[in-house]
N, C-alpha and C positions, 0 to 999 in steps of 0.2 A: 565620484574615481573610484573608490572601494567597490560598488556594486559590478564597475567593469571588468576590475582585475578580480571579483570572484568567479563571474561567469567565464573570463579567460581562464583560470586557474583549473575550474571543473571541466573544460573542454580537453586540456591538456595532459589533467592527470589520471594515469592509468587507473582503471578498475579492477585488477587483479582481486583474482579470487571471490569474485561474485558467480563467476560458473561455476555448477554442481549445487548451490544449495539456492536455488531461486523457486525450488518447490519442496513443500514438505514430502517426507518419504512415503510410501504405499502405505503404512501402517495410519501413520499421522493424516493423511489424505483423506482414507477411510472412513477414521473417527471424525475429521470436520463435515466429511460430506454426512455423515449418519446425523451428526447436529444439526446441520441446515434442512434435512429432512423434517426432523422434528419442528424446527423452529418455524418454515414454511407450513406446516400443517395445520391450517384452521381446525381440525378433529381433535387434535393431541392435547388439547387443554389449555389454558392460560400460563397454570403455574409451568407446564411442562415445556411450555415454549421458550417461556421468561428464561428460564433455567439454562435451556440449550445456547438463547442468545449471549445471557453470562457466560457462559462456560466458553463459547467460541472467543468472545472480546478477550478471555484471559489467555486463551490458546495464540492468538495472533495478535497479541501487543506488540510483541518482538521480533515477529515477520510482517504484517503487516497492520501498522498501527492504524492508518485511516480505516481500514474496514473494521479492525477493534474497536473504534471510536462509533464506527455507524450502527453494529450491533448492540453495543452498550446503549446508545440513544434510543434503538427500537425497543429493548429490554425498558429503558425508563418510562417510553410512552404508552407500553402496554400496561404497566403496572401504576401509572397514576390514574389511568381509565377505570382501574379493579380498584383502587384505593387500598390497596396491601404497602402498608406503609414501610416494612421492613426488605420487601421488594423492591420500592423505589429508593432506601437508603443504601440498599447491595449496587442497584445502578448507577445511582449518583456515585460510589467509589469508585466503581470500576473506570467510570469516566475521567476522575479525577487523575487514577492510576494512568491512564493513556496519556492524559495531557503532559502530567509529569513527564514520561519516557520521551514526549516531542518536545521537552523544554518550554512550554507554556506553564509557567510555575504558578502566575496566578488567576490564569482559569484551573488550575489544577487544587487551587488552595481553596477558591470558592465552592468548587463541588465537594471537597473532603471535607468542610468545615460543617457543611450542609447536611451531608452525610452522617456525620456524628452527631448532629444535632437531633435527628429522626433516632437514629439509634440510640440514645439517651433516653429520651421521649419514651419510645417502646421496651427499654430495658434490656436491651440485644446486650450482653456484655462481649460476645466473641466479635460483634461487629464493631463495638466501643474499639475493644484493643486494636483491632484492624485499620480503623481510621486514624487512630493514634500514631500507629507504625506508619501509615503512609504520609500523615502529613509532618512526621519526623523527618522523612526521606526528602520531602522538599524543601524545608528548613536547611537541611544537611549540604542540599544541591544547591543554595544559595548562600550557604558559608555560616547560617547561624546557628551556630553548634550548640548554643548552650539551650536554645528552643527545641533544636531537634532532640538532643539529649531526654531534656522534660517530658517531650512526649512519648518516647523509648521506653522511660522508666513507667510512665503512668500505664502503658499498652503491657508493658514485663510484670506490674503490679498485679494487674486480673489475671494473665495468665496464667501465672503462680499459683495464684488462688482455687481457677477452674481445674487447673491440671491438665491444658490444653497442649501438647508437645507439638502439634502440628502449625499452630501459629507462633508459638514461643521461639521456636529455631530461628525464621527469619528474622524477629525481633530480637535476639541475640546477637545476630549477623550485623543487625543494624547499628547497634549500639559500639561492635566493633568498630566502624566505620569511623561512629564521632571521635574514638581515641586513636584511630590512625591519624585522622586530620589534625589530632590535636598532640600527633607525635608520641603518645604515649604507647608506643608496640608493646608492652609487657602485657599492658590492658587489654591490648586491642587483639593481641593472639589469644590471651585467654578467653575473649567471648566468642570470636572464631571457631576455637575449637571446642567448645560446648554446643556451639550451633551444630558444627560438624559430625560430633558425635550422635546426636538427635537425628539429623538427617541421615547418617547412615543407616542409625536404627529403623528408620521409618523408610529407606529405600525411596529417598528422596531426592533422583538422582539429577533434577533440574536444582535443588537446593543444594547438593553437595557440592556442584560445579562453583556456585557463587562463594560457599566458602573456599574450595582450594581456589577460587580466580582472589579471593582477599586474604589470604594466609600467604599469597605469592606477594601480594604488594607488600606486607609487612617485612617479610624475608628479604624484599629489595630494598627497602627503607632502611634496613640495618645491616646493609650490604651483606649480605649472605646470597649473593645472585646465583650459584648452582642450586641452592635451593628453593628461590624465587621462579627460577626456570623450571624445574621440575614440577613445582605447585601449577604454574600456567599450564605446562602441558599435558596433563590430567586434567585438568578443568575442559583445554580445547576438545580433547579426546570426548569427551562426553559430550560438549553442546554440539558440537559436529555431528555427533551421533542423532542428535534430539533437534537436528536442523533450526536452531536459535538464531538466526542472521545477528539481532542486537547483540546477545550476548557474546557469540564468535566474533563480532566485531570487538568488543570492551575486550577480549582476551587477550587477542590479535595486536591491537594497539598497546597493552600493555607488556607485551612481548616485545613488540618495538622499540619503547623505551627504555627497556631491561637493555635490549643489544644496544643501544642508546649510551647508557652508563657503563655498559662492558668495554667501551669504544669500537664495537665493530657497527659502522656507519652504515654501510651495505646492506648488513641484513637489517639494519633499524630502519635504514628509507624502506625497502623492500616489504615489510611487516605492515609498516604504518602506512603504504599507499594503499596495500589489499584493506587495512581495516579503514579506510577513507571511502573507498568504492563501497564498502558493506553499511557502513553509518548512513551514507547518502541513501542507497537504497530502502533503510527503513526510515528514514527522514528523522534519525535524531539527531536536533540541534545541540544537543549537550554532548554529546560525543563527539562530533563535528569540531565543537570548539575545542575541545581537550586533544583529538588529533591535530589538528591545525597547530596547537601550541608546540606539541612535541615534533612535528615536521619543522616547525622555526628553528627550535633547538638543533635537532639535526644537520641543517643547512647553515646555521653559524658555525656549528663546529667545523663544517667543510669547508668553511673559508667564501661562503656566498650569503656575506651580508643582504644583498637586495633582496632573494628570495627568502630569507630568514625574516626579513622585516614584511614580507606581502604576509606572510603564512600566519606572522603573529598578529598582524592589524586584521586577517580576517578571524582570527579567531577572538581578538578582542571585539570585532562588531557582534558576533554572534552570541558571545557571553556577556555584552552590554547590551543585545535585545531580548535576552529570555532572563536577565538578571541572576547570573551566573558568577557570586562576587568572587569565590577563590579563583576560580581562572581568568578573572579581570585581574587581580590581583597578581597572580602570577606573570600575567601579559607585560602589565605595566613597569614590574622589575626588570624583563628582560629585555625590553623596548628602550627603558632607560640607559641601560648599559649601551646597546648597540648605538643609540644617539649622540651619546657621549664619545663612543669610538670614532663616530663618520666626524667628530669635529661640531656638530649640532646642538650644544650645550643647552639651549632653548627648550627644544624638545625633551633633550635630555631630563632638565628639571623638573618640565611640568610632568613626563611620567612618572618620575622619583616621587614629586607630592602627590601626586594619585594615588600611587602604590602605598605611602606611608600613612596618607588618609584611611585608606581601605584596611590595611595592615592594622592601625590600630583600634578600627571599629571592630573588627573580627576577631581577636586575641588581646583583648583587654585583660588584665590581672584580674579585673573583677570577675568577667567572665569564667575563667579557669579557676578561680577559687569558687565561684558557684556551681560549678562541675564536678569537682571536688568534694564540695559538698553534697551533692544529690549521689553520688557514688557511695561516700559513707555514709550514708541515709538509708541507703537500698542494701548495705552490708553488712549495719546493724540490725535493719528490718529482718533481713534474712536470718542473721544467726536467730533472733528472739524466736522466728519462726520454727527453725531447727531444736530450739530449747523445747518449746511448746508440743513441737513432732514428739520428742522425745518422753515427756512426762506423758502424752497420751496413748504412748505405744508401750509404757509399763503397765498403764490401766488397763490395756489390752492384754496386756499378757498375764493380768492376775485374773482378768474378767477367764482367759484360755483355761489356765489350769481348773479352777472352777468346775468351769464346762467338761473340762475332761474327766474328772473325777464322776462328774453325773453321768459322762457318757460311758465310763467304765461301767458302773452298776447295769446301764439299760441293754448293753451290749452281753453281760451274762444272763440275763433271764431271756435277750432274742437266742442267744446258741440254742437252749431250751428247745423254746419254742420251734427254732429250726431243725433242729433234731426230730422232732415229733411230726414236723410238715416232710421230711424228706421220707420217715418210712410209709407217709400214706400218699407220697408221691409215688415211692418205687411200685408198691402195688399196681395203682394206677397205670404205670410205665407198662407194666406188662402185660394189663390187660390192652392197652393201645396198642401195643408194638403187634399182636397179633392182629388186629384190624386191619394197622397199616401195611402189613404185607399182603393182605387181601386186595387193600384198593392200589398198591404200587402194580400189582399184576393187572388191572382193568385200566391203569393207566398209560402200562407200556401199550398196551392194544389200541387205545384209543390214539395215543402216540403216531404209531405207524400208522393209520387211518388218515391222521392230519397232515403228515408229510406227503401221502400220496397228494390230496386234495392240493398241497402248498405248489407241488411241482406241477401239476396241470393247471393250478390258476396262472401262475409265473410265465408257463409257455403263451396261454391267450392272452396276459398283458403284452407282452413282447410282440406277438403279432399284431395288436392291436394300435401298438407304438409306432411301428413300422408304417403300419397302412396310415396314421393320422400323418408321420414325417413326410409321406410321399406326397399326402395331398394338399401338405404347406408348399412345398416344394413348388409344387404346378401354381396354386394360386399368387406365390411370388414371383413365378415366371410370369403367369399372365398379366399381373398386375403392371411389371415392367414393362411388358410388350405395349399393353395401353397407354401407359405414360409417355413411352417414346413415339408412338405414333402422332400421338395428341402434340408433343412437343414440334415434331417435324411440319404438323399442317400448321402449327401457328407461324414458325420461324417462314417457311416456304411462303405465306401470305404476307408478313411482316416484309419479305425481300421483294416481293413483286410489285408491293405498295411504294416501299421507297426508293426503287430503283423509278418506277415510273415519275414520281414527285422530282426525283435527279434528273431525270432525263430531260423532262419539261423546262426546269429550269435551267440548264444548259443550252437549251434551244436558243433564246434569247441571245443571250451573250455572242455566240458563236454567230449567229445571222448579222450583229452588229460589227463582227469584224469582218465577216465576208463582205458586207455592204461597203465598208469604210476602206477595205483594201482594194474593192473594185473603182469605188472612187477615187485613190489615190493612183492606179491604174492607169483609168482613163484620162482624168483631168490635171495630173501633177504639175503638167507645164503651166495650166490655165490659173492655178490656184494661187492665189497670196500667203504672204507671211503669214498672216492671221489667220485665215482658213487653216492653212497645213497645222497652226499650232491647236487649233480647236480639236481639229481630228484626231492629232494625236491625242489631246486628252481624253477624247472620249474612247479612243481606241484603248487607251491606259488603262480606263475605267472598267472597260468589258473584258480585258486581260485578267484585270485584280479579281473582279466578280469571279471568273473562270478559276482562275488560282483557287481564291479563298474556300470555293465549293469543293474544287476538286480534293484539297488539302484536308477540310472537314469530312470528306467522302472517304478519303485515304483512312484517316485517325480512326472512324467509324468500324470501318470494314475489319481495321486491328483488332479493335477491343472485340467485335463479334466473333472473331478467327480465333483469340488467345494470342495472338501476336504482338500486342501494346504490351513492352517492356516497363515494369511498374519498379522505379527505382525511389524508394521515396529517403529522402535526408534531411537535415536542417536548411532551411531558407532562409534570408533576410524576404520579408515580404516588401519593406518598402523599395527594396532595388529592382524586383518584377515589375512592381505599379510604375514606377518611374522610367523602365524601360518600355512598358506600353503606352504611356501618358505620351512620349517622345514619338514613337510610332504613330500615334493619330494626329497630333498635334498641328500636322497640315490641314490635314480634313476639316479639324476643328475651326481652325483660323480661317479656313473658306466658309464656312457655313457661320461664323460669328461665334461659336459656342465658348465656354470657358470652361476648363477642365482644373478640378479642384481635389488636392491632394491632403486628406486630413488623417491619415493613417498614423499609429506613434512607429518614429523612425528606428526604436528598438524591437518591435513584433518580429519574432520569430516563430517559424511554424513548422512541423516534421510532414514533410509532403512531397510528391512528385513535381521537380521543377518543369517539365515540360508540359505536364496534365496540368497542373494550376496557370502555368502561361496560357495554355489554350483557352481556358475557361475565362482570364480575366481580359483574353483578346476579342473573345467573341461577345461576352457581355459590354463590353466599352465599345465595340463596332455596333452593338444592336443601339445603345443609349445614342452613340451619334448620330445614327441612322433614322430614329426618329423622334429626333429633338428639333426644334425650332431654332432660328437665328436668334442670336442674343438670350438664349437660356444658361443654363450651366448644369454640368454633370460634376457631382461629388463623389469622392471613394472614402467612406469611415472605416473603422475597424475597433472592435471591442475584446476583452477576452473575458470569460465566463464559462465557469463548470469544464476549466481542463480544454478548452476550446479556443481559437480566435474566429471571431464572425465579423466577415469582410461583406461590407453593403455598396453597391455602385445605385447612385439616384439620378434619374434624370427627371425634366421638368418639361416632355416631351407631350405625345398624343395619347400616352398611357393604353389600357385594354379592356375591353367589356368582361363582365362576370361569364358570358358565354365563351370570350376568348382566351381568357385564363384557364378555365374548367379543359379545354383544348391543349392547352399547353405542352405539355409534356408526353403527348402521347404519337407515335409514329403514326398510325393510321390516319392522325387527323392534320398531319402535316402540312401546311399549304403555304404559297407564296402572298407576302404581305408587300406593303411598299411603305418607304420612309416618305418624311417631309417633303426631298427632292425626288420624289420618285425611283430611290433607291430600292431594289429586289433583294425579301430575304427569303430562302424555304424553310427555318424553324430547324434546319437541322441543327445548325451551333449550338441551340438551346438543349438537344436532344445529348448530345457530347459532353457540354458540361454538366449535365447532371448524372451521365454515365462516371465522368473522372470523377466528380465529389466524391459520389457513392464509391466508388471505388477504393478513395482514402479515409473512407470512414467517415464521411460528413454529409452534412444535409444543404440542400439547396430549395430556396422558398422564393416568392413574388408576392407583392402588394402593389397592385395597379388602380389607378382610378380613370375612366375615361376625360381627355383632356387635360388631366393634373399630373401626369407622369408616371415612372414607374420606378420601384426599388427591389432588385434582386439583390440577396443574400445569400449566403454560402459559409459554409463552416469547415475549419480544417483542423487536427487535431496540434497540440503543442508539445505534445512527446508521443515516442514509439507506443504503438497499443502494448497492456501486459502480456506475458506470456500465459496461454494457457495451460492450466494444472491437469496432471495426469494421475 
């Protein structure tokens, strides 16, 4: 029931805000294209290719997370083949980060722990600090705040010792997130501001937006709504400039919740709906869980409890699936209150019990005490470091004074030497100056001659360029004419062959109709009821053959002339198959053939209704035509690689390898006979192939003589991705 509700909501909810950011900016696109060129260039060197793949993964993790995951896995495969352990660890860390953003926390933790182990074995301190920070974020997402803070402080100690501010800034930001979750907003704001200052010093726009967004949440939680809106707006401007869909969605989601707190429910709903579309576009399940929770709160406030419960249950489903304890706790609490207002006290009690159990496990007194102890330990270590730094500074100052005294003595001696050198240099200057004037005059004469040669050379180059351009245009024009002539010859040959076959296949049904009509005209008074019925049945068969042949001919001609309209949409496969089975049920009963539908009733594809119906009708018609009495025809389906694969399997006469090899060519179309002498021209199969490929799918056949035939074709589950510009 929840799955059905989830599908319905996805269809009904607007995806506002997605337009305009589906493609990276021109600059970002150029950078990504350059990286892809390096990654795919086998001559670029393994290190350069691996680094390009890792940068691609990092740049795309918030825009196209699945593609980012593929790039990271390619980098891992190349690194493992070379035995470079640091590169292996870095690829594992990238994979873990992408899984965390997708909400797959267990997968993320597995890869990050493995990465950390390798970094420690190799002694790579920056890598160790980064993985500690990434592991801490996974713990934070799951609500394990003590574990999160412990990992962040481990990273912080390493980075402060190294003095690496680039990685230090996001770690400070992450510590602020933990204190934010603990509602210690003074500490949270302190860490976020420290992080923001470093990011501004480093001109890290993406990092600046993170800190601004988190400071907005702190202001929101402390009741400073105007301050929160200012921070969110500044963060959103940066993120829209960077075209970062996932982070744009986070900020818009926060703005929607802020408007909810301010009592502006219409603005809240508009922003949350836009954020939902963006989260769906990047498959951010954690973001969707938070978004649905906020939408539930808005509908609760608007007095629409049914919609509120639906969204809260959707949020709870996702949070339970990805293990997001904090969002689960929030949903339990609100659902308990809603169920109590409905009068469903049993469910209210169940939700309240779950909330109390989870809340107690997340916010125990011992956990809070441990986190305070970690902060105090860090502050003490920091002060000790500052004292040690001051002591060393004093020692350095003393040494500097001694060095200055020695330097002063050296300077006095140096001044005397410099004066002597200046006198010698001045004499040398006078001599050199006279020689330079003579050389300058000669240089001017050479320069004038060079200018004349440059002008002459430029004119020759321009003339050559014009001739080359003219030759290139002539070659291109000639090539297009040759290709056009070849295409016209092939098209005319195909058309002549095709219409020759069609005219042959139309002759027999028309001859039968003429024959039957003459018999009726001549002997209708002498024919009995049974004979009239036999003639009517035969006449009907001939008319149907002509109708089917003409229908296929009409559709084929439309595809060849470009008049066949293509309207892809979401269609229920089971409804389409059932309609066609009903259409052929009479023929099946007449031949004693069993029709079996084994396709998932909930299977939905993105395809053209008329084209897909034509494919299924032709394949079912062929299966019936070439099946013996008492056999079975079964339709099955499966989903893989984001496509639906449908198979029509009969137990009929099958085909030889020679027949299979000639099946899809218009030049080899020929009439074949069914088990009851039904005729077929092969045009239907040609249409099937064209219609399936038009929709982005494939069609294949597997057959064995006297053992049956399996036709399998694929259709996409979703619309194709928009091309990059």
